[in-house]
N, C-alpha and C positions, 0 to 999 in steps of 0.2 A: 359633252366630249372635248371639246377643243379645253374646255376649262380644265379637266381633270389632267389632259397631256401636259397644261401650262404648270401646273402645279408638279405634276413630274419632274417636266424638264427641269423645273426650278430646284428641286431636290436634288435630282443628280448632278445638278451644277453646284450646289454648296456641298456636296460630297466631295467632288473634284476639289474645291477648292480647300477643304478639310485635308483631303493627301498631300496637296501641294504644300500646304502650309507644313505638315507635318516634316515631309520629306527634305524641306527646307531648313526645318528645326534640327533635326538629325543630321543633314549634308554640312550644314553651314554652321549652328551655333554652339549644337552640342557632340559634335564630332570629337573636339578636343580631347574632354571628358569623357567620352564614352571609351575612346581608346587606350584611356590609362586607368578605365575603371576597373578594381579589383576583381566586380563581377562578371568583366569579361572574359569569355573560354579562353582566348589567347593570349590574354597576361596569367592565367590559373596554367594554362596544360603547358608544359614543357615538351617540347618536338625534341625528340633525341634523335630523328633524322638529318638535322641540321646543325650546324657546326656554331656557337655560342661567339662572339668575342672573347678577349683575352682581358682580364684585371691585373693590373700592372702595378705595381709598387714604385714608388719615388727613385727606389735606385735601379730601377728595371726589374726587379726580380718578378717573375709569374706568379701570381695570388691564384687565378683561375683561369683553365683554358679546357676546351675539347678537343679529345681526343680520339681517331677511327678505333671502333672495338673490332671491325673485320666481322659481324655479328649478321647475320639477316634478321631486319626486323629494328635493328639497335646499334644504327651506324656511327652515333658518337656518344662518348662518355666524359661525365664533368670530372676535371679532378682539381684538387687542390693543393700545390706543391708542399703547403706550409701549413695545413691542416688545422690544428687547435691553436697554435699562434695566432691565427688572423682570422678565425673562422668568425669569429665575434661582429667580426665589421662586414667582411666580406660576402658570409653567408652561404648558402646552398642553391641549386638549381635542381628541384626534384620532379620528377613522371607524376606522383602522387602529390605532393604536397607544393607545390609550387617553387616560386621564388622569394627569397628572404634577405632582408638586410640590402647591400648593394646591390646583389643580384635582382631584386627587385625593382629598388629604388632606379637602376639605368636599364632596366630592360628593354626599353624600346632602340635603344642602341645596341647592346649585346646582342638581341635577336637581328637572324637575318631579316634583310628588308631592304628594298628597291633603290639602289645608290643613283646617285646625279648621272645622267650619260655623258662620257668623255669622247664620243663619235656619233657619227649619223644612223652607224649600224647599233648601238647603244638605244638609241633612239625608235629604233624599229625595234629592236628586242632588248630591253630594258634586262640588267643583271640583278641580281639578290646577293648581298653578303653584309655582313657585322660588323659594328664598328668595335675598335677595343677603348677600354676605359683606364687611363692610368691615373693613380692618387696621389696625394701628398704623404702618405703614410710612409714610416720609416719601419723595416723590418726589424733592424738593428736594435731598435728603443723598444719594440715589442720584446725581445730576447733578454733584454735588459729588465724590464716589468715583470715577465713573467718569470726571471731569476730570481729576484728580489722579492716578489710575495709569495715566492716558496711554496706554493700549492695554499696559503691562505685564501679565503675569500675578500674579496676586495677589489678597489677598480684605479687604474692612472691613466692621467690625462695629460698628455704635452701637447701645447699647441701655440704657433709663433704668433704672439699677438698684435702684429705688425700686419698682418694679413689675413689672418683667422685659420690659416694651414694647420689641419690637424694632423702631428707628425708622430704621435702614439695614442691608440685608445686602445688599452686593456681591460678583460675583465677577468674575475677566476670568481665561478667555476666556469669553463671553456668547454668546448665537446668536438668529437670528429664530424666533419662533414660528410665524409664517404658513404657512409651507409644508408644516410638519407637519399644520396643519389640513383639509391638501387630500383632497379626496374622491378624486383622482386616484392611483392606486397608485406610479406612475413617479415624480411629484413628490414623495409625501410620502416614498417608501421614501429618493431620491433626498439627501435633509434629513438622515433618520435617521441615514445612512452618515455625513452629514457632521457631525452634532453628537456621534457616538462617534468620531471620531476626533480622536487628539491630533496637535498640529503640532509635530513635534520633539520638545524634551526637555518640554513644556508639558503642560496637561491639555485632555482631551475638554471641548467647551464644554457639554454639556450635563449634567456632574457641576458640583455647586454648590463651588467651593474653601472659602467659608468655612466650611463644616460637614462636606463628607467629604474634604478633605484634612489631615492632621496635618504638621508641621516640628517641628524642633530649637525650643524655646523661646528659646532661649541664656539671655542675662541675665535678661530676663523673668521667670523661673522662679526668683530672690531672692524673691522677694515671696512664695513657697510655701514657702522653704527661713527664712526669718524666721520664716512663721507657726507651723512646726515646732518653731524655737525657742522662740517664746512660749507654745507649747501645753505643750512637753516637757520644756525646758531652758532658762528663763529668765535664768538664770544666764551663759550663754555671753552675753548683752547687754553686758555689761560687760567680757568679756573683750579684751584687745587681743593681735590677730594681729600677726605681725612684718612689718615692709614687707620686701617682696621682690618681684623680678623674676620670678622662678619658684620652684617649691616642688619638694622630691621629695616620690613618692608611696609609699604602702607596698607592700611585696613586690614593686617592678621598680625598674629603672633609670631609666625615663622621669621627666620632669618634667612638670609644669602651670604655663605660663608666662601673664604675661598678653598682653592684645591686642597692643599695640607694645612690649612685653617692659618699659611701666613700673612703676615701684618703687611700692607701695602697701602697706598696712596699715591695723592701727587695730582699733576697735571696731567693731560691724556699725553704728553709725550713721553714723561715719567712710567705711566702705567703701562703702555703698549708691550716694552720690552719682557716684561715680569708677567704679563697678560693676569694685572691685577683685576676678579672678579666684580668683588664690592666697587671699586673706583667706578667700572663701567657699567657695571647694575645702576647706581647713582646717575651718569651723566645720561644713560637712556630713560630714566626717569625725567630728569632737565630738559631735556630735549622733546620728551612728548611719543605717543605714540604714532599720530599722524605723520609726523614729520619722519621716523622710525622706516614706517611703512613706505614715505616716497620714496626712501633713500632706497630700500631694498627693489621695489618695484623699479626704480631707475636704471639699475642693474639687469633687470628682464626676472626678476623672482614673479611669479604668478602668471607667466608666458611659457611657452616650449620654445627652447631655442631651434632657432632656424638653422639646425645642423642638415645636412642631406644625407639623414639615414631614418627611415622608419622607426617608430616608435619611444623614442625620447619623450619623456614627463616635464613638467614645468617643477619647480622649486617650490617650496610654500613659504610665504609670509602671513600672519594674519592682518586684516584691515585696522585702519589706525582706529576706527570707532568700536572697534573691539574689545580696545582697553580703556574705554571709558571708566568702566566700574571695575576693571582688574588692573589694577597697578602693579603688584605684584609681578602679573605674566609679564608688562611692558620691562620690569627690571631683568627677568630671566630671558627674555628674545631679546634683549641688546648684547647680550652674552652668547645667542645662537642656541639656548639652550628650549626647553617648555615645547610649544610645536610648531617651531621652524625647522624648515627640513629643505635640504639641496641635494644636489646631484654632484658629484664629481666635474662635469662638465661645467656646472654653473660656477663652483667654486674655482675652476681654472679660468675661466672667462672675466672671473672678477678679481681676480690678482693681475690679470693679462691688462684687464683697461684700465688699472692703478698704474702700471708699467707704461700702457702706451700713450702717456698722458692724458688720460680720460676719456679714450675712446676704446670702444668695444667693437670690434669689427665680428660680421657674422663668422660661425665656425662653419669649414666644410674639409669634404674629404675628396672632390672631387678638384684633381688637377686639369685635364684636359681631355677632349676624346678625340683619337684619331682613325680615319675611314682607312678600306681594308688597304689603299696604295700608302699610307705611311703620314697622308696631310692630317695638318690639323684640324678638325670641322667644327671643332665649338671647346672653347676654353672657360673655367670659372672664373666669373667679374667678382673680386672682393669688393665689399661694401660694407658699411659703417652699420651695425645691428643698434648700439645703444651710446648715447654721450652722459654718462651719469656726473661725470667731473669736468671742470675747465681744465686745462695744461696748468695754471696756477695751483687749483685745490689739487691736485695729483700730487702735486709737487711735494706737500705740504706732508703727503702718507708714506713718501718712498724712504725719504731717511729715517722714519719711525720704524719700517717695518727693516729695512738695513741693520739696525740697532736691534732687533729683536735674533737677527739671524748672527750676529758678532757677540752679543754680551747677555741678550735675553733666553727664550724659553728654547730657542734653536739656534743657541750659542754651543759651539766647536763642532756641530754637525757638516758646516762647508768650509773648505779652504778659502783662506780671504782673496785668493788668486781668481776666485770664481767671480767675487760682487754680488752675492745674492742677496736680495729680497725676500723675508718669509714671515709668516705666521703660522704659528701650532693651535691644534683645536684640538680638547679631549671631551666628548661630548656622552653624558649619562642618558643611556636611553631604557633602564629597565632597572629593577631592583634585585636583580642575580650576580651572582659571580662574576660572570662573563656579560657587562652590560655597556661595553663602552666602544664607541666609534671614534679611532682617532684619524685626526686628521695632519694633513700640514700641507699649505699651498706655497708655491715661491716663482720670483722670477729675476733672471739674469741677461746679460750684464744689468746691474741696478739700473746703472743710467740712461741706457738707452736698450731694454731688453729684447732680446730676439727669440728667447723660451720663457713660457710660463707652464707651469704642472701643479697638479692637483692629484694628490693621492689619499683614498682612504682606506681604512682596514679595520670592519665592524669587529662585533663580538671577540672583542679584547677584554682580558682582565681588568680590573679596576685599578689595578695599582699601574697599568700601563699609562703611557702619554702617546700625542702626538710624536713628540721628538724623538721618544725612543723605537715605537713603533713605524712611524711612517716615514721619519728622517732620513733613513741609512737608503731606502729605497729613493724620497727625492732626490739625495745626494747624487746618486749612482746616475738618476733620468738628467737632472741639469749637467753633469758632468760630460753625458754620452751626447746629448743634442747638442750642446758648444763644442764637444769637439767633431762631431759628423761637420755641423756648421764652417768648421776651418780644415774640413779635408782630410780627419782623422778617424778610425775606427772608434764605433761608438762602445764597443765592447771590450773589456779588459783594460779601459783606461786610467784605471787603480786596479790594487792588488786589493781594497776593499771592494771591488765592483764585478765579481765574475757575472759572465754572463753565458 
């Protein structure tokens, strides 16, 4: 009998040890992960009986706030004063579909929670309230992007390359967040279906084109190709490539031709302003697949950018080994075609890194968080994400991009006073009459940029170019951003840029 009691006591003791260990695991080791998990009902269910914190733009504009309804059972309603203009970034807080985009990213701050005690009375009786989140986003630049895209599908990203502050992140199509906040299931579900349905060849409105869609970068990728040369084979900078209208490719009877079969060639410095495809295809072959892949990866290709916004996707560049038996693909990849793909965010970061002396700062929308009493309780800490180039290497590329803006494919777009460095891109994405994604990336002032911009407009006719389609949009965004930074209004800074 005593032996059985001893075994039973041991078993009970072991069970207590297991329970204690699991309790410690949940309370101390997994608490933070479980608290943030999307499977946590607290994170999925929106409490309409408690006021959420405000989301505020850089200029003080309220982008999201809770207002009392006066109705029994539904004490507060979430409202979005700028609606479609910022819904792609701010998102929505829905009693049915949960919290999306920044509403979800910073839900722990925005949800009412226990506040640090300010008195002995509050130690005994803790108070709960929500914090407010202030962003780097400039609504004025959002309006410029919206006006200049003029209803076309596409995306515009404006970032300060010196600190990673995202000044504008606008995508079209966009959506009205108000119906999604409804407590009426029929209203909310109809809105949910609408924002998740794409229109023709376009994109579903709920998806943020700027960070979730990728396109062949076209000739904007030549910035990366030159970077690969500077890092791995700088001797190619001085090599003179033949002036050709089209060039034969290894191991195939096919040829690669220039945009309009124009003749071009020369050194890299001579070929970038006219965006010579035949020449840069040969540069890619000389550089080699591994070196080109390393250059792309050094900027963050094949990694998700560390932006504080859910849903961002990685840009794509093939592995170096994949080119071993496919040299034609290498030639096309060097000019941003074939299966190379990038997002508007990634392309803005690439341009910004060149302008920022080879340093790529982590992109972010958060500026700081304030408590209910207005005190700053958290502030975003700027930090480096990648360093693809040395300052000396970046300094080689800057004047080449300046020449693109002055006399090259982007010539005539920017006033000389803006001191812009740029690169155009026109990528072929199919065989139909509307198969072009038109790009332009730029930074300014070229000598010490505080603005880097990328614009992509897909589904354009083949006769369109990055300069003709994306150029006017970029011009207005660069002009507007620089105006804001000098204390001037971003909208209406030129007669050609109404917002």
